[in-house]
Residue, then its C-alpha position, 0 to 999 in steps of 0.5 A: m071316876k075323878y079323871t072321867i069328870v076332869v076329861y069331860i070338863i076339858w072336852n067340853v071346853v074344847a067343844f065350846a072353843v070349836m064353836g067359837i073358832d067356826k063362828y070366827k071362820a064364818q065371819n072371815n070367809k075362811w075354811r069352815i068346820s063341817e056341821a058333821t064335825l061340830l055335831s060329832i064333837a057334841f055327841l062324843m061327850g061335848g054336848v054341853g060345851s057345844m050347846i053353850g058355845s052355840q048360844f054364847f057365840r050365836h052360832k048355828t042357833k037358827k039351824t033346825k038340825f042344831k036346835i034339835l040335835l044339840p039338846i039331844s046330845v046333852l041328854c045322851n051325854a048325861v045318860i052315858l056319864f051316868l052309866v060310866t060313873g055308875g050314878k055315883s056322886m061326883n065329888l071332885 
C-alpha cells in the first residue's frame, strides 16, 4: 500500500507538470497536448495534480468540459484509491 501512495503522488506531480507544459505551449504557439490526453491523465489517477495544475497555471479554467470533468476525475480517483487500499489508513 505504501508504494501505491508513492506512485499516486508521483503521478499527480506529473499531471500537474503536464498542465504547465501545455500552458507554456499554448502561450508560445507550439504543438499542444490534446484535451483528450489531459483528461485521460486526470482520470488515470492524476485528477488532483491536474486540477491543482489547472488552477495554478490558469489553464483550461474557463472550459466547461474541464470545469465538470476535473472534479469528477478527483472523485473517481478517490473511490479507486479507497478500493485499492481497502480503506486502510495511509501511514507513510
